[in-house]
KENU-306146 format. One line per field, with one value per residue (C-alpha): z, y, x. Coordinates in nm, 3 decimals, padded with zeros to 5 digits. Last residue first. Example, Ala and Ser with C-alpha at 12.3 -4.5 7.8 and 13.67 -1.06 7.14 Angstrom:
<pts>
c3 <- [00.714  00.780];
c2 <- [-00.106  -00.450];
c1 <- [01.367  01.230];
</pts>
This chain:
<pts>
c3 <- [00.157  -00.108  -00.040  -00.173  00.051  00.259  00.591  00.573  00.860  01.150  01.073  01.454  01.406  01.158  01.154  01.160  00.977  00.685  00.675  00.678  00.412  00.199  00.242  00.195  -00.138  -00.281  -00.220  -00.340  -00.711  -00.809  -01.080  -01.025  -00.697  -00.761  -01.014  -00.760  -00.527  -00.842  -00.772  -00.425  -00.398  -00.635  -00.780  -01.040  -01.169  -01.379  -01.289  -01.428  -01.425  -01.758  -01.833  -02.147  -01.978  -01.717  -01.990  -02.146  -01.788  -01.714  -02.087  -02.009  -01.690  -01.824  -02.092  -01.842  -01.626  -01.874  -02.008  -01.654  -01.601  -01.950  -01.808  -01.482  -01.675  -01.370  -01.369  -01.786  -01.900  -02.017  -02.036  -01.984  -02.137  -02.003  -02.137  -01.983  -02.158  -02.049  -02.379  -02.396  -02.077  -02.187  -02.356  -02.458  -02.502  -02.506  -02.563  -02.523  -02.855  -02.711  -03.061  -03.007  -02.689  -02.777  -03.074  -02.856  -02.632  -02.917  -03.034  -02.697  -02.608  -02.948  -02.990  -02.611  -02.634  -02.729  -02.461  -02.185  -02.029  -01.817  -01.754  -01.660  -01.655  -01.611  -01.509  -01.643  -01.484  -01.764  -01.702  -02.041  -02.291  -02.417  -02.121  -01.935  -02.225  -02.127  -01.779  -01.809  -02.128  -01.873  -01.844  -02.203  -02.234  -02.020  -02.163  -02.495  -02.364  -02.153  -02.432  -02.601  -02.328  -02.222  -02.639  -02.808  -02.933  -03.242  -03.469  -03.680  -03.914  -04.038  -03.882  -04.190  -03.932  -04.135  -04.042  -03.686  -03.698  -03.908  -03.651  -03.369  -03.461  -03.540  -03.204  -03.007  -03.201  -03.151  -02.806  -02.735  -02.963  -02.685  -02.400  -02.241  -02.219  -02.513  -02.440  -02.693  -02.743  -02.996  -03.202  -03.303  -03.539  -03.488  -03.641  -03.330  -03.328  -02.965  -02.820  -02.520  -02.433  -02.744  -02.892  -02.603  -02.617  -03.005  -02.917  -02.672  -02.906  -03.209  -02.932  -02.739  -02.654  -02.406  -02.467  -02.236  -02.165  -02.472  -02.400  -02.762  -02.689  -03.028  -02.824  -02.681  -03.000  -03.165  -02.915  -02.976  -03.308  -03.270  -03.058  -03.295  -03.650  -03.398  -03.307  -03.655  -03.991  -03.713  -03.565  -03.419  -03.114  -03.033  -02.698  -02.659  -02.348  -02.341  -02.044  -01.850  -01.473  -01.241  -01.077  -00.764  -00.529  -00.250  00.148  00.255  00.559  00.733  00.553  00.782  00.841  00.693  00.451  00.327  -00.027  00.060  -00.291  -00.154  00.263  00.155  -00.045  00.254  00.494  00.258  00.519  00.640  00.578  00.212  00.102  -00.184  -00.259  00.072  00.237  00.471  00.477  00.685  01.011  01.254  01.451  01.679  01.687  01.680  01.337  01.227  01.165  00.896  00.819  00.441  00.264  -00.091  -00.289  -00.668  -00.776  -00.612  -00.715  -01.051  -01.287  -01.450  -01.842  -01.924  -01.576  -01.686  -01.794  -01.514  -01.158  -00.868  -00.592  -00.421  -00.087  -00.228  -00.445  -00.179  00.013  -00.213  -00.289  -00.633  -00.865  -01.111  -01.383  -01.270  -01.285  -01.125  -01.190  -00.915  -01.055  -00.990  -01.124  -00.724  -00.820  -01.015  -00.727  -00.500  -00.806  -00.868  -00.520  -00.562  -00.896  -00.714  -00.413  -00.046  00.156  00.243  00.446  00.248  00.234  -00.109  -00.244  -00.542  -00.299  -00.381  -00.399  -00.042  00.003  00.354  00.503  00.243  00.412  00.341  00.643  00.549  00.305  00.613  00.621  00.822  00.751  01.038  01.072  00.858  00.703  00.350  00.406  00.056  00.008  -00.200  -00.401  -00.744  -00.898  -00.661  -00.672  -00.358  -00.276  00.086  00.285  00.511  00.587  00.980  01.113  01.441  01.695  02.005  02.144  01.777  01.714  01.985  01.870  01.500  01.585  01.841  01.581  01.345  01.593  01.664  01.275  01.301  01.079  01.108  00.987  01.127  00.941  01.098  01.008  00.648  00.378  00.276  -00.065  -00.453  -00.605  -00.964  -00.872  -00.885  -00.538  -00.273  00.130  00.217  -00.014  00.137  00.493  00.446  00.327  00.595  00.870  01.118  01.193  01.403  01.321  01.495  01.819  01.768  02.083  02.229  01.938  01.935  02.273  02.239  01.919  02.070  02.381  02.179  02.017  01.626  01.516  01.345  01.008  00.623  00.328  00.161  00.017  -00.390  -00.344  -00.702  -00.929  -01.165];
c2 <- [-00.501  -00.631  -00.824  -00.768  -00.417  -00.249  -00.311  -00.244  -00.489  -00.392  -00.667  -00.729  -01.121  -01.054  -01.418  -01.590  -01.339  -01.327  -01.729  -01.725  -01.437  -01.638  -01.931  -01.756  -01.604  -01.965  -02.046  -01.734  -01.835  -01.751  -01.536  -01.335  -01.285  -01.152  -00.956  -00.756  -00.684  -00.503  -00.159  -00.159  -00.382  -00.668  -00.692  -00.540  -00.824  -01.071  -00.919  -01.028  -01.362  -01.639  -01.919  -01.732  -01.614  -01.460  -01.250  -01.224  -01.060  -00.858  -00.679  -00.621  -00.447  -00.233  -00.095  -00.031  00.146  00.333  00.419  00.572  00.768  00.960  00.982  01.161  01.423  01.597  01.374  01.347  01.039  00.803  00.458  00.238  -00.136  -00.335  -00.701  -01.040  -01.360  -01.476  -01.305  -01.050  -00.849  -00.575  -00.225  -00.098  00.317  00.461  00.789  00.708  00.717  00.413  00.234  00.271  00.175  -00.176  -00.280  -00.235  -00.474  -00.756  -00.713  -00.802  -01.106  -01.242  -01.179  -01.330  -01.694  -01.854  -01.731  -01.863  -01.517  -01.237  -00.921  -00.535  -00.269  00.146  00.360  00.679  01.007  01.327  01.670  01.658  01.427  01.213  01.311  01.040  00.839  00.929  00.861  00.537  00.436  00.576  00.186  00.118  00.415  00.352  00.024  00.131  00.378  00.162  -00.093  00.077  00.269  -00.120  -00.216  -00.453  -00.306  -00.447  -00.357  -00.514  -00.285  -00.560  -00.771  -00.888  -01.249  -01.443  -01.203  -01.162  -01.590  -01.546  -01.300  -01.464  -01.777  -01.586  -01.379  -01.753  -01.840  -01.501  -01.517  -01.913  -01.817  -01.541  -01.689  -01.622  -01.398  -01.257  -00.907  -00.827  -00.502  -00.571  -00.250  -00.201  00.095  00.464  00.408  00.484  00.854  00.824  01.167  01.035  01.142  01.291  00.913  00.729  00.884  00.833  00.449  00.396  00.513  00.236  -00.018  -00.134  -00.505  -00.618  -00.957  -01.005  -01.334  -01.540  -01.892  -02.011  -02.295  -02.278  -02.205  -01.904  -01.774  -01.864  -01.669  -01.336  -01.347  -01.381  -01.114  -00.857  -00.978  -00.928  -00.546  -00.467  -00.403  -00.516  -00.318  -00.539  -00.401  -00.600  -00.611  -00.836  -00.995  -01.206  -01.363  -01.346  -01.220  -01.481  -01.524  -01.429  -01.573  -01.351  -01.385  -01.119  -00.868  -00.717  -00.772  -00.625  -00.829  -01.010  -00.762  -00.618  -00.663  -01.038  -01.155  -01.312  -01.409  -01.686  -01.791  -01.792  -01.927  -02.277  -02.531  -02.796  -02.875  -02.985  -02.730  -02.621  -02.435  -02.375  -02.032  -02.085  -02.097  -01.799  -01.595  -01.489  -01.161  -01.108  -00.779  -00.924  -00.787  -01.071  -00.914  -01.055  -01.237  -01.381  -01.684  -01.830  -01.553  -01.573  -01.812  -01.592  -01.252  -01.346  -01.640  -01.552  -01.661  -01.484  -01.248  -01.063  -00.730  -00.788  -00.979  -00.827  -01.067  -00.750  -00.760  -00.988  -00.603  -00.360  -00.552  -00.541  -00.227  -00.047  00.108  00.106  -00.102  -00.441  -00.623  -00.919  -01.009  -00.986  -00.949  -01.123  -01.049  -00.987  -00.629  -00.564  -00.708  -00.373  -00.224  -00.449  -00.399  -00.031  -00.062  -00.320  -00.120  -00.214  -00.100  -00.480  -00.520  -00.811  -01.140  -01.259  -01.635  -01.759  -02.044  -01.942  -01.566  -01.555  -01.162  -01.075  -00.772  -00.567  -00.228  -00.010  -00.029  00.353  00.210  00.119  00.324  00.256  00.467  00.467  00.481  00.589  00.365  00.401  00.462  00.405  00.177  -00.062  00.171  -00.041  00.062  00.094  00.299  00.436  00.311  00.085  00.199  -00.099  00.032  -00.016  00.038  00.100  -00.116  00.040  -00.227  -00.341  00.037  -00.007  -00.399  -00.275  00.021  -00.185  -00.489  -00.251  -00.049  -00.426  -00.507  -00.162  00.168  00.269  00.586  00.626  00.890  00.984  01.002  00.828  01.064  01.136  00.907  01.008  00.660  00.682  00.455  00.604  00.583  00.845  00.910  00.872  01.205  01.340  01.233  01.423  01.735  01.724  01.725  01.413  01.275  01.008  01.014  01.328  01.171  00.795  00.626  00.977  01.026  00.696  00.661  01.037  00.922  00.595  00.774  01.052  00.779  00.909  01.019  00.771  00.708  00.786  00.666  00.680  00.329  00.267  00.054  -00.010  -00.271  -00.098];
c1 <- [-03.699  -03.503  -03.188  -02.807  -02.784  -03.057  -02.795  -02.484  -02.331  -02.602  -02.864  -02.896  -02.870  -02.551  -02.426  -02.673  -02.936  -02.718  -02.718  -03.107  -03.096  -02.903  -03.122  -03.390  -03.219  -03.181  -03.532  -03.698  -03.534  -03.181  -03.233  -03.523  -03.455  -03.103  -03.316  -03.506  -03.176  -03.005  -02.950  -02.891  -02.582  -02.606  -02.220  -02.102  -01.857  -02.104  -02.387  -02.763  -02.631  -02.644  -02.919  -03.010  -03.307  -03.103  -02.903  -03.232  -03.425  -03.078  -03.128  -03.502  -03.434  -03.148  -03.392  -03.649  -03.395  -03.271  -03.620  -03.716  -03.416  -03.465  -03.859  -03.730  -03.488  -03.313  -03.039  -03.050  -02.869  -02.628  -02.696  -02.335  -02.405  -02.153  -02.050  -01.906  -01.920  -01.547  -01.315  -01.631  -01.448  -01.702  -01.742  -02.080  -02.158  -02.478  -02.725  -03.103  -03.284  -03.512  -03.462  -03.113  -03.142  -03.339  -03.095  -02.771  -02.963  -03.039  -02.701  -02.491  -02.736  -02.721  -02.321  -02.289  -02.556  -02.211  -01.996  -02.263  -02.433  -02.277  -02.453  -02.356  -02.547  -02.404  -02.662  -02.458  -02.478  -02.475  -02.352  -02.139  -02.279  -01.983  -01.789  -01.929  -01.794  -01.465  -01.459  -01.634  -01.362  -01.067  -00.931  -00.992  -00.726  -00.506  -00.472  -00.374  -00.120  00.027  00.026  00.255  00.470  00.515  00.681  00.500  00.181  00.038  -00.197  -00.454  -00.605  -00.845  -01.155  -01.379  -01.468  -01.279  -00.949  -01.004  -00.975  -00.613  -00.539  -00.610  -00.387  -00.059  -00.173  -00.149  00.234  00.332  00.271  00.391  00.765  00.833  00.686  00.347  00.093  -00.124  -00.330  -00.629  -00.826  -01.114  -01.245  -01.602  -01.536  -01.396  -01.053  -00.803  -00.681  -00.543  -00.633  -00.670  -01.059  -01.164  -01.024  -01.163  -01.504  -01.524  -01.388  -01.697  -01.949  -01.769  -01.818  -01.558  -01.463  -01.203  -00.984  -00.735  -00.544  -00.592  -00.498  -00.658  -00.849  -01.075  -01.376  -01.188  -01.049  -01.407  -01.656  -01.386  -01.439  -01.783  -01.820  -01.626  -01.807  -02.154  -02.017  -02.014  -01.754  -01.406  -01.133  -00.830  -00.619  -00.329  -00.112  00.208  00.365  00.682  00.850  00.513  00.551  00.501  00.167  00.029  -00.227  -00.400  -00.379  -00.649  -00.633  -00.932  -01.212  -01.511  -01.826  -02.139  -02.311  -01.990  -02.031  -02.090  -01.878  -01.618  -01.697  -01.879  -01.592  -01.361  -01.606  -01.547  -01.736  -01.513  -01.141  -01.158  -00.844  -00.624  -00.354  -00.223  -00.221  -00.442  -00.836  -01.039  -00.968  -01.261  -01.235  -01.533  -01.696  -02.028  -02.116  -01.763  -01.403  -01.273  -00.951  -00.884  -00.722  -00.719  -00.803  -00.729  -01.073  -01.292  -01.119  -01.154  -01.012  -00.665  -00.736  -01.061  -01.032  -00.773  -00.996  -01.210  -01.271  -01.483  -01.595  -01.766  -01.606  -01.305  -01.254  -01.373  -01.095  -00.852  -00.917  -00.990  -00.744  -01.062  -01.021  -01.157  -00.751  -00.721  -00.339  -00.123  00.185  00.522  00.939  01.003  01.032  00.730  00.555  00.526  00.425  00.196  00.075  -00.001  -00.175  -00.428  -00.491  -00.382  -00.652  -00.797  -00.425  -00.191  -00.064  00.087  00.109  00.333  00.507  00.805  00.744  00.609  00.523  00.394  00.251  00.152  00.041  -00.251  -00.478  -00.528  -00.825  -01.007  -01.305  -01.568  -01.880  -02.078  -02.409  -02.789  -03.012  -02.950  -02.558  -02.413  -02.118  -02.277  -02.505  -02.440  -02.090  -01.829  -01.451  -01.561  -01.161  -01.225  -01.541  -01.709  -02.058  -02.162  -02.549  -02.581  -02.752  -02.594  -02.396  -02.324  -02.172  -01.928  -01.863  -01.758  -01.598  -01.335  -01.288  -01.176  -00.924  -00.816  -00.765  -00.569  -00.581  -00.919  -01.070  -01.413  -01.718  -02.004  -02.366  -02.347  -02.464  -02.814  -02.846  -02.878  -02.835  -02.703  -02.405  -02.057  -02.006  -02.130  -02.142  -01.833  -01.680  -02.054  -01.930  -01.603  -01.723  -02.022  -01.781  -01.867  -01.553  -01.363  -00.975  -00.944  -00.976  -01.001  -01.079  -01.236  -01.438  -01.569  -01.695  -01.837  -02.021  -02.151  -02.244  -02.449  -02.663  -02.663  -02.955  -03.284  -03.227  -03.360  -03.402  -03.720  -03.909  -03.842  -03.506  -03.414  -03.488  -03.665];
</pts>
């Protein structure tokens, strides 16, 4: 099992620190159990004691103040946005202060001519796109949950649009963050490219709050497409659906979204959202561009799907119909949990070269079915990324051990295929050993050296990414 096997514990907060935080933040510094518990649980399987206090920051200066106070007392700081992480990123495994930046939710600047937007870290993707809609623009990164942009950058999120628009790595031009000593550091610019020194922006993206607290981001945005159409197609097998997606990508169709739901996931969303979809492996696709371009893309994809037995091709061209389909996809995780009331899910994502995707999914399904554990599969199959959710009884240690074994086998296979242990969830607590398997001791040593240089006291979200 790749989860930490050491007990979680922390010394009491220094009274001087708590007094200073209460003086500076008054009611925005809380030690109430309900507030702490809210900030001490994400969608991971871990049960960890909550943070010892929660501070709600509203400005960059306040973030810096909290970090400086914590640094002076060597107390951990755990950044908190929307709380939607899956790998234990926000858990206070060594106690400390949960620094909630969700109230830093202002859109600071929209530069429509340059196709950039500058936001505070608590802005959520839905709020940003609602504001951009009036400008004829949109922000494409869509991880499913209504995550905050600060959290999305910290975990290098991607999602349903990544096959065409990339991940947070490609879409963040610049940012500001508060380092472990309280300094405010600015990285990057609004220019589309730069070769000025080390790329500190990309260093912070994906660092999971272990190097600093993001306080501002400048991101790329895109014009709303002239035409947009979504389609679903059903297949006789997972293999046929995945091979269709592979062929579409390999022949160069600029598809915007290509999502897989297996039969179990379809059953779940049918029950949750009353969709009445055929209960068979399904691809949910979306096309962006001109009217003629969208029609051409769709025709090509429909022909490819037919070669692999795809049928019941259905179009959704109105905003209402598209929203209905994509809402079901975004509800797949919560819908899946309802397949087994009271269950918890271990959700493992891997990403492999697209030529190996069908092999990886088929082997993973064969293993879980042989083990007899309930599951469902969803995936951003256009870029080789898929998610396997194992549904288990949290009171049954045998089921937990089985799920962890299956997860480890799936990840080992992905790494052997020259893929990665996580395409978008991040390392957090759960995949620390897998990081070592994937990158090797030398690369992890370099990462540790960077961490030690920027956070010598180890106060920034400690216990994450690195085992031990």
